[in-house]
MIPAFI-878290 format. One record per residue (C-alpha): residue in three letters; x, y, z. Coordinates in pm, 1 decimal. Example, Ala and Ser with C-alpha at 12.3 -4.5 7.8 and 13.67 -1.06 7.14 Angstrom:
BEGIN
   type       east      north         up
    ALA     1230.0     -450.0      780.0
    SER     1367.0     -106.0      714.0
//
This chain:
BEGIN
   type       east      north         up
    MET    10401.8    14917.9     8255.2
    ARG    10579.5    14598.7     8181.2
    ALA    10694.4    14363.6     8469.7
    PRO    11071.3    14310.9     8509.4
    PRO    11181.8    13959.8     8362.3
    THR    11281.9    13848.3     8707.7
    TYR    10926.0    13927.9     8857.2
    VAL    10764.6    13714.1     8544.8
    PHE    10997.0    13418.4     8595.8
    PHE    10925.0    13421.0     8976.4
    LEU    10564.1    13425.0     8885.9
    LEU    10589.5    13120.0     8675.7
    LEU    10806.6    12913.4     8894.1
    ILE    10546.3    12991.0     9193.7
    SER    10241.8    12897.8     8963.9
    SER    10417.0    12556.9     8834.5
    THR    10537.3    12466.6     9180.1
    CYS    10185.2    12524.8     9322.8
    GLU    10033.9    12310.5     9019.3
    SER    10250.5    12040.0     9092.7
    SER    10237.2    12032.5     9460.0
    THR     9927.5    11842.4     9513.4
    LEU    10063.5    11596.5     9269.1
    GLU    10393.7    11562.8     9445.8
    ASP    10249.6    11570.4     9784.1
    THR     9981.4    11297.3     9703.4
    CYS    10277.4    11091.0     9546.8
    LYS    10500.4    11148.9     9858.6
    SER    10196.5    11045.6    10089.2
    PHE    10152.1    10735.4     9877.2
    ALA    10525.9    10631.1     9858.4
    ILE    10541.0    10638.3    10239.9
    GLY    10269.7    10371.4    10264.2
    HIS    10379.6    10190.8     9940.0
    PRO    10757.6    10191.7     9913.4
    SER    10782.8     9899.8     9683.8
    ILE    10597.1    10093.6     9416.9
    GLY    10726.2    10425.4     9521.5
    TYR    10738.8    10797.9     9452.8
    SER    10886.4    10762.5     9093.5
    TYR    10629.7    10543.3     8973.7
    CYS    10344.7    10711.4     9118.5
    VAL    10458.8    11052.4     8957.6
    LYS    10520.3    10876.1     8623.8
    THR    10160.8    10743.5     8628.8
    PHE    10021.3    11074.4     8663.3
    HIS    10225.9    11242.2     8396.4
    ALA    10049.6    10990.8     8157.2
    ASP     9744.8    11232.3     8193.8
    ASN     9798.6    11610.4     8139.8
    ARG     9504.1    11703.5     8370.2
    SER     9715.5    11564.1     8674.2
    ALA     9938.1    11899.8     8672.2
    THR     9643.4    12094.5     8788.1
    ALA     9424.9    11849.0     8941.1
    ASP     9316.4    11871.2     9325.0
    ALA     9347.8    11542.6     9548.0
    ARG     8997.3    11439.3     9432.0
    GLY     9080.9    11496.8     9056.1
    LEU     9405.0    11275.5     9090.9
    ALA     9172.5    11003.5     9243.5
    ALA     8938.4    11003.2     8952.8
    ILE     9236.5    11016.9     8707.5
    ALA     9419.7    10725.4     8878.2
    ALA     9099.4    10531.4     8837.0
    LYS     9097.2    10618.6     8465.3
    ILE     9441.2    10524.2     8423.7
    ALA     9387.2    10187.4     8600.1
    GLU     9069.2    10138.4     8384.7
    ALA     9278.3    10201.8     8056.7
    ALA     9531.3     9953.6     8193.3
    ALA     9259.8     9675.3     8261.7
    ASN     9098.5     9742.0     7917.4
    GLY     9451.1     9659.8     7761.5
    THR     9472.9     9357.5     7955.9
    ALA     9136.9     9243.1     7864.5
    ARG     9242.3     9302.7     7494.2
    ARG     9554.0     9084.7     7544.0
    ILE     9344.8     8835.2     7721.1
    ALA     9101.9     8810.1     7416.5
    ALA     9384.7     8778.2     7181.3
    LEU     9567.0     8497.0     7374.7
    ARG     9227.7     8308.7     7415.0
    ALA     9186.1     8332.2     7040.3
    SER     9496.4     8149.5     6968.9
    GLU     9517.3     7917.7     7262.1
    GLU     9424.4     7521.7     7151.0
    ASP     9454.8     7410.2     7508.7
    SER     9130.0     7390.3     7658.0
    ARG     9251.3     7401.3     8021.7
    ARG     9441.9     7693.9     7957.2
    GLN     9141.4     7850.8     7758.5
    GLU     8952.3     7821.8     8097.2
    ARG     9228.1     7979.3     8297.7
    LEU     9220.5     8278.3     8049.0
    GLY     8841.5     8272.6     8068.5
    VAL     8889.7     8353.4     8466.9
    CYS     9111.5     8645.1     8375.9
    ALA     8885.1     8769.0     8109.9
    GLU     8583.5     8767.3     8369.2
    VAL     8781.6     8936.6     8648.7
    TYR     8936.6     9213.4     8399.9
    SER     8603.0     9263.7     8265.9
    ASP     8461.2     9340.2     8600.7
    ALA     8757.7     9565.4     8703.2
    VAL     8707.8     9777.4     8395.1
    ASP     8350.4     9827.5     8517.5
    GLN     8443.2     9880.2     8871.6
    LEU     8698.8    10142.7     8791.3
    GLY     8479.1    10333.4     8533.4
    GLU     8213.9    10332.4     8815.6
    ALA     8459.4    10429.9     9086.0
    ALA     8595.5    10730.5     8869.1
    GLU     8250.2    10852.0     8861.2
    ASP     8173.5    10805.4     9236.8
    ILE     8505.0    10987.9     9318.8
    ALA     8386.2    11271.1     9088.5
    ARG     8065.5    11323.0     9253.3
    GLY     8260.8    11429.7     9566.5
    GLU     8004.2    11293.3     9855.1
    ASP     8139.8    11084.0    10140.9
    LYS     7890.3    10804.3    10051.3
    SER     7998.5    10800.9     9668.8
    THR     8367.8    10794.0     9799.1
    ARG     8309.8    10519.8    10031.1
    ASP     8140.1    10350.6     9720.7
    ALA     8436.5    10433.1     9510.5
    LEU     8674.9    10268.5     9757.7
    THR     8454.7     9936.6     9762.7
    ARG     8476.0     9916.8     9362.1
    LEU     8855.7    10002.5     9372.6
    SER     8926.1     9719.1     9634.0
    ALA     8730.7     9487.9     9420.5
    ALA     8916.0     9568.6     9110.0
    LEU     9230.8     9540.6     9273.8
    ASP     9168.6     9150.2     9312.0
    ALA     9149.9     9106.9     8937.9
    PRO     9544.1     9049.2     8902.4
    GLY     9545.1     8793.8     9202.1
    THR     9265.4     8599.1     9086.7
    CYS     9421.4     8556.6     8735.6
    GLU     9745.3     8477.7     8848.6
    ASP     9579.1     8213.7     9091.0
    ALA     9379.9     8057.8     8818.1
    PHE     9737.6     7966.8     8645.3
    GLY     9921.0     7924.3     8995.6
    GLU     9672.6     7651.2     9091.6
    ALA     9703.6     7440.1     8781.0
    ASP    10078.8     7462.7     8819.8
    ASP    10102.6     7653.8     8471.7
    THR    10306.2     7983.9     8410.4
    SER    10098.1     8286.7     8349.0
    PRO    10127.8     8485.1     8032.0
    LEU     9990.1     8779.7     8204.3
    ALA    10232.8     8804.7     8496.6
    ALA    10387.0     9147.4     8351.8
    GLU    10003.3     9308.1     8287.8
    ASP     9910.8     9176.8     8624.7
    GLY    10194.8     9320.1     8809.3
    GLU    10142.2     9679.8     8629.3
    PHE     9786.6     9654.2     8688.1
    ARG     9821.8     9581.8     9059.0
    LYS    10060.9     9885.7     9061.5
    LEU     9803.8    10109.6     8910.9
    ALA     9490.3     9991.7     9104.3
    THR     9697.6    10043.1     9426.9
    ILE     9782.7    10399.3     9346.4
    ALA     9399.0    10471.4     9254.5
    LEU     9287.5    10294.5     9572.2
    ALA     9539.6    10482.5     9808.3
    VAL     9479.7    10806.5     9644.3
    ALA     9088.4    10755.2     9676.8
    ALA     9130.8    10660.7    10032.3
    SER     9305.3    10956.8    10146.6
    LEU     8983.8    11137.8    10037.4
    ALA     8776.2    10958.6    10274.5
    ARG     8686.0    11115.0    10631.3
    PRO     8741.1    10874.1    10926.0
    PRO     8436.8    10680.6    11013.4
    SER     8410.8    10892.9    11353.5
    THR     8342.5    11206.4    11148.1
    LEU     8079.2    11052.0    10904.6
    THR     7722.7    11126.0    10930.4
    LYS     7460.3    10942.8    10760.9
    ASP     7377.0    11046.8    10392.4
//
């Protein structure tokens, strides 16, 4: 016996709605706390990874950390290219600061994604610490140029990474239980 086309369409609609509801709910919640970044940017970010459509909240947090890690890697490559062509030694030093903090951010984000995937309270808290540290990279990089009264060639990348790292941190933070409910691990 074949199901009527209307019934099949209805099941597909419900299925796709259920799959995307975790993503949509996560981004709605994120946008409330981060209106300057917003819902649309959050959804667009997750759409960069097809696994987001079916991921639970923990999966979305790990995906967000990996997306931010990829952006940090891209920025690190750009910094390396800028350093290779820069002749001013003072600017080389400022780019060196940026290279160091983005290298650290790449490591922290990769480790945070692994921590999140473990699914334990302690590993989630560790991930939050790593994500917070990674979020410092763009500010530290921009400060290196600002303190020297120099225009940063990385302002766009720093701004983009800041948004991605903020999403990763916020989504991971939503996984953490309040301190009063935590037990010793």
